[in-house]
N, C-alpha and C positions, 0 to 999 in steps of 0.2 A: 450703603455698600458693605458696612461691617456686618449687618444682619444677614445679607446674602452670602457672605463668606462663611458664616456660622452654619448655614444650612447646606453647604456643599459637602456631601458625604465623601466623594472621591474627586480629586483634582483631574483636570483634563489630561495631564501628563500621566497620571497613574492609570487612567482609563485605557490608554494605549497599551499598557502591559496587561490589564485585566481581561480585555476582550478576547485575545487569542487563547488565553488560559481557560476562560469560560468555555470556549468551543472545545478545547482539548478535554476538559472535565466532562462535558456533555457526551463526548465520544466514549469515554470509559464507562459512563452510566449506560449508554446504549449497549456496549459490549457485555456488561454484567447482566443487563436485562435480557439479552438474547439467550443467555444460559438458562435463566429462569423460565423463559417461554419454551425452550427446548425440553426442559424437564416436564413441563405441562403438556408436551406433545404438539405444541403449535410451532412447527418447524418453518412454516412459511413466514410468519412474523419474525422469527429468530433470524432467518437469512436476511430479511429486509432491514433489520436493525444493524446487522453487520455492514450492509451496504451503506446505510446512513452514517455509520461510524467512519467508514472509508472516505465518504464525501467530506465529513468534518475534518478528517485528518489531512485531506488535500487542501482544505481552505484555511485552517488555523495558521500554518506557517506562512502562506502567501499573504494573509491579512496582516500578520505580525510584521512582515517585511514591508508591506505597503504603507502601514501607519507608523513604521519605525518603532515597533514595540517588541523587538526580539530581545530575549534575555537568556542567560545560562539556566535559570530556573525553568523557563518555558521549554528549553531544549531537553532538559532531563525529564520534565513532566510529560513531554510528548513521547519520549521513548518508553516510559513506564506505561503510558496509556496504550501505545502500540502493542506492547506485550500482552496486556489484558485483553484488548479488543481484537487482536489478530493472532496472538500466540497462544491464548488460552480459550477464549470464547468459541472460535470456529471449530476447533478440534473437540471441544466438549459437546458441541452440538452434534458433531459426527458420532461421538461416543454414545450419546443417548439415542441416536438414530440407528446406528449400525455396528459400530466398533465393539460395543459391549457384548455382542453376540459371539465375538471371538475370544471371550474370556480374558485370561492374563495377557495374551498376545495383543488384544485390542487395547488394553490399558497401557501396555509397553509402547505401542505405536503412538498413543496419546501423549505419553511422556516424552518420547523421542522428538515429536514435532514441537512441543513447547520448549524443550531444551535447545533445539536448533534455532528456534525463533529468538530466544533471549541471547544466544551467542551471536546471531546475525546483527541484532540491535547494538550489542556491546561493541562489535567490530566497526559498525557504521559510525558510532560516536567517536571512535579513535582514528578513523580514516582521514588522512591528510593527503592532498594532491599537490605534487610538485609544480612549481610555476611554469616549468617547461612542458607540462602535460595538462594544460587547462582544458583541452578537448575532452578529458575524462569526466568532466562535470556533466556531460551529456549521457553518462552511463551509471547504472548501479552495479555494484559488485554482488552478484547473486540476485535472486528475486526479492524485491522489497516485501516487508511483512504484510501490508494491506493486500497486495496482489496474491501473496501466498495464502492468506486467510480466505480469500474468495475462491481461489483455484481449488483448494481441497474440498470446498462445498459443492463443486460442480456435479458430482454424482447425485447428491441430494437435490440440487436445483433441477436436474433433469427429471428426477422422479416426481417432483412437485408440479412440473409442467404437464400439459395434456398431450405431449408428444408421444406417439406410439410407433417407434422405429424398430421394435422387436429386439432391442439391445438390453442385456442384463447388466447395465452400468453399475448397479449396486455392488456387484462382486469386485469391482476394481478399486473400491474405496480404500482398503488398507494399503494397497500397492501405490495408488496415487498419492496418498498422504505421506508415505515414506519418501517417494520421489521428490515431492515438493519440499519436504523437510531438508533433503540433501541439497536441493537447489538454493535454499535459503542461505546455507553456510558455504556454498560453492563460490568460486571466483568467476562463474559464468557471467559475462557482461550482458546486462539488459538495459534497454533504452530508458532514459529519464527525460521527462518533458519539463523539468523545473527550469532549466537554463535556456530553453529554446526561445528565441526572439521571434516575434511576429511582426511583419511589416504592416504599415497602415492599410495598404491595398488589400491584404488578405484578412483583415480584422472582421469585415462583414461576413466572409465565408466561415470564419472560425465561430463567430457568434451564431450563425445559422446552423452549423454543425452541432454546437452545444445545445441549441434549442431542440433540434431533432432528437438528439440522444436523451434529453430530459423528458420529452414527450413519450419516447419509446419506453423509458424506465417507468414513467408514470402509469402507462396503460398496459405495458407488456413487461413488467419488471423481471420476472424469472427468465423468460425467453431471451430478453436483451442481455441479461447477465451471462447466460449460457453462451450466446454468440460472442460477446466480448472476451469471455474466458478462452474460447477456442482461438480467437484472433490473437490474443496475448501469447498463447502457447506457440502459435505459428511464428510470431514476431521474434521469438528467442533465437532461433538459428540465423535469422536476418540480422539481429543485433550483433551476433558473434562475427558475422562477415564484415559488417560496417566497422566494428571495433578493430578487427585485425587489419583492415585497410587503412584506417586512421593511424593505428599504431605503427605500421610500416612507413607510412608517409612522414610521421613525426620523427621516426628514427633516422630517416634519410635526411631530413631537414637539419637535425642536430649534427649529423655526420658532416654535412656540407658546411655548417657554421664553424665547426671545429677545424675543418680543413682550411677555411679562409683565415682563421685566427693564426694558424701555423704559418701560412704564407705571409 
């Protein structure tokens, strides 16, 4: 027994904390590597690496909560990784692809996006939701950084596909980048799937949907990304409507509760 203990490099308890952080660090490696491949002109691989970084970002937090391995260190590491993978890497890919053609303006747009992303992440870490407004957990304040990083790449993704719709999407690159940068730091509510509970009856359909999406990403990566990007943009005004409806309903509930207390 003593010999077995000597050969244990990491305890089971520490493994719970290591696994999510390893996934987070893998994400930052993917983000940095995407910049390298964009410099080499391999934009298709660069975009794919950003997608993989986004998938890891979605998994690390969920795995940490599942195995009870959440830590303050992991939270801060996740934010730093998000900034590199979604605040720097995507806009640098755009810069080497198109924005550099705009000279100083292109570089200014690159900086604006990165600054907006870091501000968005800093605000997110400090955001606290009141107990009377728990429904807000179903929303993000502004566009989350992984979504923003993929959305600004949409013109590039369109160019990389074999779609020929006669649209000069490349020209909207600087405008789209600035718009997404503003949405990052805005207070526009966007849907969050983190707190949505799934009933056992719908689990099968959820897994089926995930499987279909996975297959689509595997065989039609760029086209699938483009479709999901469009769907996400369409979902923003829907999110605003749902948010306003829930906000009004919650305000009425609080008003009724206060009225009852007075009586």
